[in-house]
Structures are given as structure tokens and as C-alpha cells.
N, C-alpha and C positions, 0 to 999 in steps of 0.2 A: 531805111524805110520806115514809115510811122505805122504803129499798130494802134488799135482802138480797143478798149476794154469797155464794153457795154455791161450793164447790170440788167438782167431778165426782168421785166416788169411782173412777170408771173410768179417766178420761184426765187428771185434774188441771185441767181448763180451768175458767176462771171462768164462772159463771152468774148473771146479775143478774135478780132477780125482785122484783115488786112484791107484798107479801103481801096475799093474798085468801084467805078461808076456803074457797072453792070451788076453788081451785088447789091441791089436795093432791098432784098428781103434777108433778114438775119434770123436764123433759127437757133433756139436754145438746144444745146445737146441734152440737157437734164430733163426738161419737161416738154420739149419739142414745140414750145410756143413760138410763133413767128411775129415778126414786127418789122416795120418799114424803117430803113436807114437811108438818109439822102446824102450820098457820097457825091462829091463833085471831082473835077479834074485837079483842083488845088489840093484835096485830100490825097489824091494819088501821088502828087508831087511833094508830099509830106508837109503841106502848107496849111496851117490851122487858121482859118478865118471864121468858120461857122461851124457849130455843133451838128453832126449829121443825125442826132437823135432828136433834139428839141429845137433846132434851127436858131438857137441863140448865139450871141457873139461875145458873151461874158465868160472870161476864163480867169483862172489864177494858177501860178506856178509854185511847185513844191518839189522836194528831193524825193526820189523813188525809194522810199523806205517804209517798212511795215510798221505802222504805229503800234501795234500791239507788242512787237518785239521791243520798240523803244520803252514802253511802260515797264515790260519785264526786265529789261537791263537796269532801269531806274530802281525798281523795287530790290533787285538783287543787290545793286550797290548799296541801297539803303541798309539792308540786312548786314551785309559785309562790313558796313561802316562801324558797326559795334566793335568788331575785331580788329579792324584796320585804322581805327581812330579817324576816320574820314578820308583816308587815302584812297578808298574805292571810288569816291566821287571825283577825285583828280584823275584816277584811271578812266572813269566813264566819260569825263570831260575830253580828255585825249582821244578816246575811241570816237566819240561824237564828232569831233573836230576832224579827224581823219576820214569818217564816213562822209561828212559834209562836203569835203574837198573832192572825194573819189566818185561818189554817186551821181548819176545823171538826174536832171530835172525833167518833170513831167508837167503836162498842162491838165487841168481839171475843169469841167464845165461847172459853174455855180449852180445852174438850175437843175440838171439831171445827174450830175456826178460822173459823167462819162470821163474816162481817163485816156489821155493821148501820150504814148510813148514814142520818142524819136521825131517829134515835130521839129522842122528846121527853124522856125521862128519862135522857139520857146524862150529865147532871151528877150524877145520883145514884150512878153507877157509879164504883168506885175504879180507880186506876191499876194496872198490872201488878204482880203480887207473884210472885217467883221460887219461893218455897216453896209457895205455892197451886199453881202451874204444875206443879212437880215432883210433888206429891201427886196432882194430877189425871191427868196424863199417864202417870206411871210406876206408880201404885198404884190408879188409878181411883176415888180418894176423891170424894166428892160433898158439896159444902159446902152445897148446898141454897140457894145465893144470899147466904149469911151471909159476912161478912169472916172472915178467919183470926184466931183468937184463941188466945193462949197461956195 
């Protein structure tokens, strides 16, 4: 089953929601701010076609790993490399390779950064594209779910 992770527009807290058509109002547990989510029957079937927050169709896929933890592990490997003559980077590479193979992929909305875990069509979504991101974030370009073409 797909879970959706919204970011509260008021306090920036994370809100985990299971998509249900009848759950059109999402309420933040921290600040009690309410906002509308547009869930469809496709969302209930774990099929990601449109973002329930911003109604856009532009998503990218990434591994479900905390970026802050990744930066911490890299800094730790860098510090330890002085004592291990660089072998800590080899160990970090092996850990990273193992995690890459084991961790599931998630989909993220380019426009509002809503996170979708457990979407059944996550393999159909392409990876992050910097040019698409810049066009969407800075000029509000809508690609309608189509990949960037030149």
C-alpha cells in the first residue's frame, strides 16, 4: 500500500497519510493546520499519476535514504581516512553499494516535494533531472508527466 508524506505548509512538519478518496482534508498533528488533498481511486490502488497536493504529474525517483545520514557517513569516512590510509572510503563505497541494492525506491513530486512510498509504478518514473527541476521550481513549467526533450 502506498503512503504519502506531505509537508505541512504552515509549520513544515511531516504528515504521513494513507490515500483514501474520502480523506480529502489533511490535518497537521503539530500545528493543527488543515489543507485539501485530492486523492483519487488510482492513489488508493498505489498508482501514482498525479500529485494529490499540487495536482502536477512531474515526479522523480530516488532511494529511500536519509541524505543527512549519507553526509554524516561521508564525513566520518573522511576523518577516518587519515588513520586508515583511505580504506574507510572503500568501506563506505561497499556500504553504499549494499544499501543501494537493498533500499526501496520512492517517488518525489518536483513541484511540492511530496514523497510517495510504495507506489506500484515507481519503476516507470525517471530519476532526478536538474534542468526539469529548475524549470519547474523557478519558472513554474508544467511538463504534464512527460520527460524533458530537446
